[in-house]
C-alpha positions in Angstrom: 22.3 4.6 -40.0 19.9 5.9 -37.5 18.3 9.5 -38.4 18.6 11.6 -35.2 17.2 14.7 -36.7 13.7 13.3 -36.7 13.9 12.6 -32.8 13.4 16.1 -31.4 9.9 16.7 -32.5 8.7 13.4 -31.0 10.0 14.4 -27.3 7.0 14.3 -25.2 5.6 12.6 -22.1 4.6 9.0 -22.5 4.3 5.7 -20.6 7.1 2.9 -20.8 4.3 0.5 -21.1 5.4 -2.2 -18.7 1.8 -2.8 -18.5 -1.5 -2.0 -20.4 -3.3 -0.2 -18.9 -0.7 1.5 -16.9 -0.4 1.6 -13.2 -2.0 5.0 -13.3 -5.3 3.0 -13.9 -5.0 1.2 -11.0 -7.8 1.8 -8.3 -9.5 0.4 -5.3 -12.6 -0.1 -7.4 -10.9 -3.5 -8.0 -11.8 -4.9 -4.4 -10.1 -7.4 -2.3 -12.8 -10.0 -2.7 -12.8 -9.8 -6.5 -8.9 -10.0 -6.4 -9.1 -13.3 -4.3 -11.6 -14.8 -6.7 -9.4 -14.0 -9.7 -6.4 -15.5 -7.9 -8.1 -18.6 -7.0 -9.5 -19.0 -10.5 -6.3 -19.0 -12.3 -5.5 -21.8 -14.6 -3.5 -24.4 -12.8 -1.6 -25.4 -16.2 -0.3 -22.0 -16.7 3.3 -21.5 -15.2 4.3 -18.9 -12.7 6.5 -16.0 -12.7 7.5 -14.7 -9.1 8.7 -11.2 -8.2 9.9 -10.4 -4.8 10.4 -6.9 -3.6 13.1 -6.3 -1.3 12.8 -2.6 -0.5 15.6 -1.6 1.7 18.7 0.8 0.8 21.1 2.3 3.3 21.3 5.5 1.3 19.3 7.3 -1.5 20.7 7.4 -5.2 19.2 10.8 -6.1 18.3 9.5 -9.8 16.3 6.4 -8.6 12.6 6.2 -9.2 12.1 2.7 -7.3 9.9 2.3 -4.3 12.5 2.2 -1.5 12.8 2.4 2.3 16.0 3.9 3.6 17.3 2.3 6.7 20.5 1.1 8.4 18.6 -0.9 11.0 19.0 -4.6 11.3 15.7 -5.1 12.9 13.7 -3.8 10.1 15.2 -6.5 7.8 14.3 -9.5 10.3 11.0 -8.0 10.6 10.3 -7.7 6.8 11.5 -11.3 6.3 8.8 -12.4 9.0 6.1 -10.7 7.1 7.3 -12.2 3.7 6.9 -15.5 5.4 3.5 -14.9 6.5 2.4 -13.4 3.1 3.6 -16.5 1.5 1.5 -18.6 3.9 -1.7 -16.5 3.2 -0.9 -16.7 -0.5 -0.7 -20.6 -0.5 -4.2 -20.6 0.7 -5.6 -18.9 -2.6 -2.9 -20.1 -5.1 -1.9 -23.5 -6.4 1.8 -23.0 -5.5 2.7 -26.4 -6.9 2.5 -24.9 -10.4 5.7 -24.9 -12.5 7.9 -21.7 -12.0 9.5 -20.6 -15.0 10.9 -17.1 -13.5 11.8 -15.6 -10.4 13.2 -12.2 -9.9 14.3 -10.3 -6.7 14.0 -6.5 -7.1 14.6 -3.4 -4.8 15.9 -1.6 -3.2 18.9 -3.6 -2.8 18.2 -7.2 -2.4 21.7 -7.8 -1.4 21.4 -5.6 1.4 20.2 -8.6 3.4 23.1 -10.9 4.7 23.9 -13.9 3.2 22.1 -16.0 6.0 19.0 -13.8 5.6 18.9 -14.2 1.9 19.3 -18.0 2.1 16.3 -17.8 4.7 14.1 -16.0 2.2 15.0 -18.3 -0.7 14.6 -21.5 1.4 11.0 -20.3 2.5 10.1 -19.5 -1.0 11.2 -23.0 -2.2 8.9 -24.6 0.7 5.9 -23.1 -1.0 7.0 -23.2 -4.8 8.8 -26.3 -5.1 8.7 -26.8 -8.7 10.9 -24.7 -10.5 11.5 -25.7 -14.1 15.1 -26.8 -15.0 15.7 -23.9 -17.2 14.0 -21.3 -15.0 15.3 -17.9 -15.1 16.3 -17.0 -11.6 17.8 -13.4 -11.3 18.6 -10.6 -8.9 19.3 -6.9 -9.1 22.6 -6.1 -7.3 24.3 -3.0 -6.1 28.1 -3.8 -6.5 28.7 -1.7 -3.5 26.7 -4.4 -1.6 27.6 -7.8 -2.7 30.2 -10.4 -1.1 31.3 -14.0 -1.9 29.0 -15.5 0.8 25.9 -14.0 -0.8 26.9 -14.8 -4.3 27.6 -18.3 -3.1 24.1 -18.5 -1.6 22.5 -17.4 -5.0 24.4 -19.8 -6.9 23.7 -22.9 -4.7 19.9 -21.8 -4.9 19.9 -21.8 -8.6 20.1 -18.1 -9.5 21.5 -18.0 -13.0 21.3 -14.0 -13.8 22.1 -10.9 -12.2 21.9 -7.2 -13.2 24.5 -4.9 -11.9 23.7 -1.2 -11.4 26.6 1.0 -12.7 24.9 4.1 -14.1 28.1 6.0 -14.7 32.0 5.5 -13.8 32.6 9.1 -13.7 33.4 10.4 -10.2 32.1 13.8 -10.5 28.7 12.5 -11.9 28.8 9.8 -9.1 29.1 12.4 -6.3 26.2 14.4 -7.9 23.8 11.4 -7.7 25.1 10.3 -4.3 26.5 6.9 -5.6 30.2 6.7 -5.5 31.1 3.3 -7.1 34.7 2.9 -8.2 35.5 0.7 -11.3 37.4 -1.9 -9.3 34.5 -2.4 -6.9 32.4 -3.3 -9.9 34.9 -5.4 -11.6 35.3 -7.4 -8.2 31.4 -8.0 -8.3 31.5 -9.2 -12.0 34.4 -11.5 -11.1 32.3 -12.9 -8.3 29.4 -13.4 -10.7 31.5 -15.2 -13.2 33.2 -17.4 -10.3 29.8 -18.6 -9.2 28.5 -19.2 -12.9 25.8 -16.7 -13.5 24.9 -17.4 -17.1 24.1 -13.9 -17.9 25.0 -10.5 -16.5 23.2 -7.3 -17.3 24.6 -3.9 -16.6 22.6 -0.8 -16.1 23.8 2.7 -17.3 22.0 6.0 -17.3 22.4 8.9 -19.6 21.3 12.3 -18.9 22.7 12.6 -15.3 24.2 15.6 -13.9 27.8 16.6 -15.3 27.6 14.1 -17.9 28.9 14.9 -21.3 29.7 12.8 -24.5 33.3 12.7 -23.5 32.8 11.4 -20.0 29.9 9.0 -21.1 32.6 7.6 -23.9 34.9 6.8 -20.8 32.1 4.9 -19.0 31.2 2.8 -21.9 34.7 1.9 -22.5 35.2 0.9 -19.1 31.7 -0.9 -19.1 32.7 -3.0 -22.2 35.9 -4.5 -20.4 33.4 -6.2 -18.1 32.0 -8.0 -21.0 28.3 -8.4 -19.8 25.9 -10.4 -22.0 23.3 -7.4 -21.9 23.4 -3.6 -21.4 20.5 -1.6 -20.5 21.3 2.0 -21.3 18.4 4.1 -19.9 17.4 7.8 -20.4 17.4 9.5 -17.1 13.7 10.4 -16.4 13.8 13.5 -14.1 10.6 13.6 -12.3 11.2 15.6 -9.1 7.4 16.1 -8.7 7.2 12.4 -7.9 10.4 11.5 -6.5 11.6 13.8 -3.5 15.2 12.5 -3.9 15.4 13.7 -7.3 15.1 17.4 -6.0 18.7 17.2 -4.6 19.7 17.3 -8.3 20.7 20.7 -9.5 18.8 20.8 -12.8 21.4 23.3 -14.3 23.9 20.6 -14.3 21.9 18.0 -16.5 22.9 17.6 -20.1 20.8 19.5 -22.5 18.8 17.4 -25.2 21.2 17.8 -28.0 24.0 16.4 -25.8 21.8 13.4 -24.8 21.1 12.6 -28.4 24.9 12.7 -29.0 25.3 10.3 -26.1 22.6 7.9 -27.2 24.0 8.0 -30.9 27.5 7.3 -29.8 26.2 4.6 -27.3 24.3 2.7 -30.2 27.6 2.9 -32.5 29.8 2.0 -29.8 28.1 -1.1 -28.6 27.0 -2.4 -32.1 30.6 -1.9 -33.1 31.8 -4.1 -30.4 29.5 -7.2 -31.0 26.3 -6.1 -29.4 23.0 -6.0 -31.1 20.3 -3.4 -30.3 17.0 -4.9 -28.9 15.5 -1.5 -29.2 14.2 1.0 -26.4 17.5 1.0 -24.3 18.6 -2.8 -24.5 21.7 -4.4 -26.1 22.6 -8.0 -26.1 25.1 -10.2 -27.5 24.0 -12.1 -30.5 23.9 -15.5 -28.5 21.9 -14.0 -25.7 18.4 -15.5 -25.6 16.9 -12.0 -25.7 18.4 -11.3 -29.2 17.2 -14.9 -30.3 13.7 -14.3 -29.2 13.2 -10.8 -30.9 14.6 -12.5 -34.2 11.7 -14.9 -33.8 9.1 -12.4 -32.7 8.8 -14.0 -29.3 9.9 -11.2 -27.0 7.8 -10.5 -24.0 7.5 -7.4 -21.8 6.4 -7.0 -18.1 7.0 -5.3 -15.0 10.4 -6.9 -14.9 11.3 -5.5 -18.3 12.0 -7.5 -21.6 11.7 -11.4 -21.1 11.6 -14.5 -23.2 9.3 -16.1 -20.6 5.8 -15.3 -21.7 2.6 -17.2 -20.9 2.9 -17.0 -17.2 0.9 -15.6 -14.3 3.1 -13.1 -12.5 2.8 -13.3 -8.8 4.2 -10.0 -6.7 5.2 -10.7 -3.2 6.3 -8.0 -0.9 5.8 -4.2 -0.4 4.4 -2.3 -3.3 5.0 -5.6 -5.8 2.7 -5.9 -8.7 1.1 -9.1 -10.0 -0.6 -9.8 -13.4 -3.0 -12.4 -14.5 -4.7 -12.8 -17.9 -7.1 -10.1 -17.4 -6.0 -8.1 -14.4 -3.1 -6.3 -12.5 -3.0 -6.1 -8.7 -0.6 -4.2 -6.6 0.3 -4.6 -2.8 0.4 -1.6 -0.4 3.3 1.0 -1.0 3.1 1.9 2.9 4.8 -0.4 5.2 2.3 0.1 8.0 -0.6 -0.8 5.8 1.2 -3.6 4.2 2.0 -5.2 7.8 -1.6 -4.4 8.8 -3.1 -6.5 6.0 -1.0 -9.4 6.8 -1.6 -9.1 10.7 -5.3 -9.4 9.6 -4.6 -12.5 7.8 -5.1 -11.0 4.3 -3.1 -10.7 1.5 -1.5 -7.0 1.2 -3.6 -6.0 -1.7 -4.2 -2.3 -2.2 -5.5 -1.6 -5.8 -5.5 -3.0 -9.3 -7.5 -3.2 -12.5 -9.6 -5.7 -14.3 -9.1 -5.5 -18.1 -12.4 -5.0 -20.4 -12.2 -6.6 -23.9 -11.0 -3.5 -25.2 -8.2 -3.4 -22.8 -7.2 -6.7 -23.9 -7.2 -6.0 -27.5 -5.1 -2.8 -27.0 -2.9 -4.5 -24.6 -2.0 -7.1 -27.2 -1.3 -4.5 -29.9 1.0 -2.4 -27.6 3.0 -5.2 -26.0 3.5 -6.7 -29.6 5.0 -3.4 -30.7 6.9 -2.6 -27.3 8.5 -6.2 -27.5 8.9 -7.1 -31.0 8.6 -3.9 -32.8 6.1 -5.1 -35.3 2.5 -6.4 -35.5 1.2 -9.0 -37.6 -2.1 -7.8 -38.5 -3.7 -11.0 -39.8 -2.9 -12.8 -36.6 -4.5 -10.1 -34.8 -7.6 -10.3 -36.7 -7.8 -14.1 -36.3 -7.0 -13.8 -32.4 -9.6 -11.3 -31.6 -12.2 -11.7 -34.6 -11.8 -8.0 -35.0 -11.1 -6.1 -38.3 -7.8 -4.1 -37.2 -8.3 -1.4 -39.9 -11.8 -0.5 -38.6 -11.2 -0.9 -35.0 -8.1 1.2 -35.0 -9.0 3.7 -37.8 -7.9 6.7 -35.6 -4.6 5.1 -34.5 -3.8 4.1 -38.3 -4.3 7.9 -38.9 -2.2 9.0 -36.1 0.6 6.8 -37.4 0.9 8.3 -40.7 3.5 11.0 -39.7 5.7 8.2 -38.4 5.4 6.3 -41.9 6.2 9.7 -43.6 9.3 10.0 -41.4 10.2 6.4 -42.3 10.1 5.5 -38.7 7.7 2.6 -39.7 6.2 0.8 -42.6 2.6 -0.1 -42.7 0.3 -1.9 -44.9 -2.8 -4.3 -44.8 -0.6 -7.2 -43.3 1.6 -5.8 -40.9 3.2 -2.8 -38.9 7.0 -2.7 -38.7 9.4 -0.2 -37.1 12.6 1.1 -38.8 15.7 1.0 -36.7 15.1 4.6 -36.0 11.4 3.9 -35.1 12.5 1.2 -32.4 14.0 4.2 -30.3 10.6 5.9 -30.6 8.5 2.9 -29.9 6.7 4.5 -26.9 5.5 7.3 -29.2 4.3 4.7 -31.8 2.6 2.6 -29.2 0.7 5.7 -27.8 -1.9 6.0 -30.5 -3.4 2.7 -29.4 -3.8 3.9 -25.8 -7.3 4.7 -25.0 -6.3 6.3 -21.4 -3.8 8.7 -23.0 -6.6 11.4 -23.5 -7.2 11.5 -19.7 -3.5 12.6 -19.1 -2.7 15.0 -21.9 -3.6 17.9 -19.8 -1.1 16.9 -17.1 2.5 16.8 -18.7 4.1 15.8 -15.4 2.3 12.5 -15.5 5.0 10.6 -17.4 8.7 11.2 -18.2 9.7 12.3 -21.7 10.0 9.5 -24.4 13.3 11.2 -25.5 
């Protein structure tokens, strides 16, 4: 049984750790020439994970924290496809694109804002440059159920897509109006039926709690409706209200947001409801059916985490293509321009649209390993750590071990000479548990608005 009484004192700003160091540490000190050298030096025996950012949306969803471009103009989409093709061509001059691809993900924005022929054009071009997709490659796409039709789903199916993620957020009409995203249940059900018809092996649905006008009772109704769709995975996110970072969030009336106590009740009910209906809690906002590979991976301690969230596909170099996309090598992160004009200007000059990044030091790599193990598998094998880095964990992380003692006292984790392991309640506070290992947190403690709250 989860002990929610222990939660409130741990509510403070903290990273979500899709990377370490986090994107806040990216800078232009990591220059273009060094980035190209890193790209060209990648080990050709390592597989690839591809991320394509398709940034366009017709209208703003006020809760959204993604990097999006709002438009209704067809010519912008056509122009973007042209620049994606040109970026791929430049990339192919610096990267061995014949390497095995084990994962590809289309994110946004709204990827299916592109028409079926445009979608096919993008996919066909990718396959020209990256012909070696593994038979069991995970090929996925984020989908707004308001912008999907049978032609688009057919194109995805024929191209080998096998996973989709549907944004739902909430089925309550009052909540939907408040966040500027009206999406009736039937519309979402029709999209789910299309995914099943075209043999998508796994469907994820996203829900958000903490939105305006939400109550425990209204969210119970949303969960009941979402359950009838029978997705393989649920992602149930805590809404991060950061209007100082995202202007569209300023349109939300903060007085209508549920109070922390109501949010905790919603979280507790969600966990109880989904687990009693056959889903297993993966930790930090994810649930999966027991037969799903995410759940199998965490049982084996083989779950991984990157900018695409939780994945079973580790040991790959992540290549980000498109506006604001992020890539990851063994010891570096790199990000493309966020501004469309700068993105296009770089490609016009025959260069990759790289803007900034970070090269990881030995200390970064050590801390990255610990943080990602905790974030992914909610435990750390200390003996394996000592052997991997030839470092004595207790000495290297004496300060972090001391900082974790209150978590141990609250039964949120157990800690001895061989392992750190989170309790069931502790997995929900994994961001807090990871933070003592973050050497950069001290740079951001004075600015509470740097991160969203962990609870």
